[in-house]
N, C-alpha and C positions, 0 to 999 in steps of 0.2 A: 404300672410297670414297677417291678421291684428294683431294677438296676438301670436307671436312666443313662448312666454313663456308657452302657453297652449298646445303646441305640445308635444306628448308623443311618445316614440320609444319602439319598442321591437326588440329583436335580437336573434340570435343563431349562433353558430359556429359549422359546421359539425365535427363530430367525437369527439366533446368535450361536447356540450350541447345536451341533448336528446329532449328538448322541448324549445319552445320560452320563452324568459324571461318575467318577469312581466313588464308592461308598466312603463317607467321611463322618467324623464325629462332630465336625463343626456345625454350630447351630445358626450360623449366619454366613453369608457369602457376599463378596463384593465383585461387581462387574464395573469395568472401566471402559471408557470410550464407546459407550452405547450410543448409536445415532438417535436423533429424535424420532418418536413414533410410539405406536401401541405395541405392548408385548404381553406375553402370557408366560408366567413362571410356574413350572411343575415341580413338585417335590413328592417324594415317597420315603417311607420310614421302614427300617428293618429292626425287628426286636433283637435283643441279645441272643435269642435262640436261633437267629438266622432266617426268620420268616419275614418276608416282605409283606407289608400291608397290601391288601387287594386294591385299595383305592389310592389314587394320586390326588393330592390337593393342588389346585391351581389358583393363581391370583393374576388378575389382569391389571396392568398399569400403563401409564403413558409417561414417556420422557419428553419433557418440554424442550424446545430448541433453545440453546443458549443465544444471547442477543446477537453474537457474531455469526450465527447460523441462520438468521432470519432474512427474508427477502428485503425488508426495509433497510436493514443495516448494509446489505450488499448494494442496494440501489444508492444509499447515502454515500457509501464509499466511492462508487463510480462517479457520482455527481461531484463529490469533493475532488476527485482526481481530474475531472474535466475542468472544474473551476481552477485548480492549480495549473493545469496546462495553459488555460486562457490567460491567467495572471503572468505566467512566464513569457508567453507570447507578447502580451501588452508591454511588459517591462523591456523585452528585447526590441520591440518596435520603438518605444520611447527612447531607448539608448541610441538606436540607429539615427532617429530624427535629431536628437541632441548633437550627435557626432557630425551629422550633415550640416547642421547650423554652424557648428564650430568650424568646420572646413570651409563653409561659404564665407564666413568672417575672415578667416585666414587668407582665402583666395582674394577677397576684395582688398585687403591690405596689401597683399603682394601685387596685385594689378595696380593699385595706387602707387606703390614704390616704383614699379616699372614705368608707369607713366611719368613720374617725377624725374627718373633718370634719363628717359628719352628727351624730356624737356630740357634737362640740364645739358645733354649732349648736343642738342640742337643749338642751345645758346652758346656752347663752347666751340662748336664746329663752324660758325659763320665766319666768313673771311673778314679780317680786320683791315681797315684802311690805315695804312701808315703813310703819313705825309713826310716827304723828305724836304722839308723847307730849309733853305740855306740859313745857316746860323752865322751870325755875324759879324 
């Protein structure tokens, strides 16, 4: 080709593009957010005279899943979440048990104080004998 700058390309990516792209002079293309899987990229060239090549060129490639898109990562996240919930549950149970023990100690002290007061009231409430002995 005598004028490579006049060459135009059109392309499409199976399962991503529904139609051929508009003709462009760009010699590279970027696709973003392509899901994991196998793909086939098609490209055709048009000469500066406006004649499309009769053959399209294809290349097949595979996009690997990112680690956060894999099953093991999803399972690991779910397992970590379950462990976190279990830990929160155990902490709450331990907190409730400690509070129950504290309240039991407070209750025992209060019962002891009530018993002491009742004893004191019994001691104060007994009739006293006062003797009226003649003084002399």
